[in-house]
C-alpha positions in Angstrom: 16.1 23.9 -26.4 12.7 24.7 -27.9 9.8 22.4 -28.5 8.9 21.4 -32.1 6.2 23.6 -33.6 4.3 20.8 -35.4 1.3 19.7 -33.4 1.5 22.6 -30.9 -1.6 24.5 -29.7 -1.7 28.2 -29.0 -2.9 29.7 -25.8 -3.0 33.3 -24.4 -2.3 33.7 -20.7 -2.2 37.1 -19.1 -2.0 38.7 -22.6 1.1 36.6 -23.5 1.1 34.0 -26.3 2.3 30.5 -25.5 2.4 27.3 -27.4 2.0 23.9 -25.7 2.4 20.3 -26.8 1.5 16.8 -25.5 3.5 14.1 -27.2 1.1 12.0 -29.3 2.9 8.8 -29.1 3.6 7.4 -25.6 7.2 6.8 -24.7 8.1 3.2 -23.7 8.1 4.3 -20.1 4.6 5.9 -20.4 3.1 2.9 -22.3 4.7 -0.1 -20.5 5.8 0.9 -17.0 4.5 2.8 -14.0 5.4 6.2 -15.4 2.3 6.2 -17.7 1.4 9.9 -17.1 0.9 12.8 -19.5 3.7 15.3 -19.9 3.1 18.8 -21.2 5.8 21.1 -22.8 5.1 24.8 -22.9 7.1 27.8 -24.2 6.5 31.4 -25.1 5.3 31.7 -28.7 7.1 34.9 -29.8 10.1 35.1 -27.5 11.1 31.5 -26.8 13.4 31.1 -23.8 13.1 28.5 -21.1 10.8 25.5 -21.8 8.3 24.5 -19.1 8.0 20.7 -18.7 4.9 19.8 -16.7 4.8 16.2 -15.4 1.1 15.6 -14.6 -0.7 13.0 -12.5 -3.0 12.2 -15.4 -2.8 8.8 -17.1 -1.6 8.6 -20.7 -4.3 7.2 -22.9 -2.0 4.6 -24.4 -1.0 3.4 -20.9 -4.7 3.5 -20.0 -5.6 0.7 -22.5 -2.8 -1.6 -21.3 -2.8 -1.2 -17.5 -6.2 0.3 -16.8 -8.3 -2.8 -17.8 -9.1 -6.0 -16.2 -10.8 -9.1 -17.7 -14.0 -10.0 -15.9 -16.2 -13.0 -16.7 -19.6 -12.1 -18.2 -21.1 -15.6 -18.0 -20.8 -18.0 -15.1 -18.9 -21.1 -15.5 -20.6 -23.9 -17.5 -20.8 -27.5 -16.4 -17.1 -28.1 -17.3 -16.1 -25.2 -15.0 -14.8 -22.9 -17.8 -15.7 -19.3 -18.3 -17.1 -18.9 -21.8 -17.2 -15.1 -22.2 -15.2 -12.2 -20.8 -15.5 -8.4 -20.9 -12.9 -5.7 -20.4 -13.7 -3.5 -17.4 -12.0 -0.2 -16.7 -10.4 0.5 -13.3 -9.6 4.2 -13.6 -10.9 7.2 -15.5 -8.6 9.1 -17.8 -8.8 12.9 -17.2 -8.1 15.0 -20.3 -5.7 17.9 -20.3 -7.7 21.0 -21.4 -6.5 24.5 -22.4 -8.0 25.7 -19.1 -5.7 23.3 -17.2 -2.6 24.4 -19.2 -3.4 28.1 -18.6 -3.7 27.5 -14.9 -0.4 25.5 -14.9 1.4 28.3 -16.8 0.2 30.9 -14.2 1.3 28.6 -11.3 4.7 28.0 -12.9 5.4 31.7 -13.3 4.4 32.2 -9.6 7.0 29.7 -8.5 9.8 31.1 -10.7 9.5 30.2 -14.3 10.7 33.0 -16.6 9.4 32.0 -20.1 11.3 34.7 -22.0 14.6 34.1 -20.3 17.0 31.5 -21.8 18.0 28.7 -19.5 17.5 25.1 -18.7 14.1 23.4 -18.8 11.9 24.4 -15.9 10.5 21.2 -14.5 7.4 21.0 -12.4 5.0 18.3 -11.3 1.3 18.6 -10.8 -0.7 16.5 -8.4 -4.4 17.3 -8.4 -4.4 21.1 -8.7 -1.1 21.8 -6.8 2.2 22.3 -8.5 5.7 22.0 -7.2 9.1 22.5 -8.8 10.6 19.1 -9.6 13.9 18.2 -8.1 16.9 19.2 -10.3 18.0 15.6 -10.4 14.7 14.4 -11.7 15.2 13.3 -15.2 13.0 14.0 -18.2 13.1 11.4 -20.9 15.2 12.4 -24.0 12.1 11.9 -26.2 9.9 14.0 -24.0 8.7 16.4 -26.7 
């Protein structure tokens, strides 16, 4: 299966062209539940074969707004004991996925066995901080991943 071309970005890694995509709209799992992390899909641009699915540890911006905020009182309670004003305070920072990150992840995936020009099943990896590991074969990727 290949990734849709609309909305992809091009990148050159080791003189090979790739396209990559982050789904713009969060899936229900990303927006509402604990799986609110960004996923990146990558494939070779001229000779599509196996798709690389990168499950990152970075928060999805749409999850960020719902789960990453906390209401804090801005004014102390008045005589009646009620808080009159609140502000939204962020708990975590969202780290963007940059082309430099994607290039590094593509190189790491090829080092652990991804063959981008060879047809086959989706090659799934997970990234935590800067280390990558191949995801378990039973680990599911949502149907609407791309």
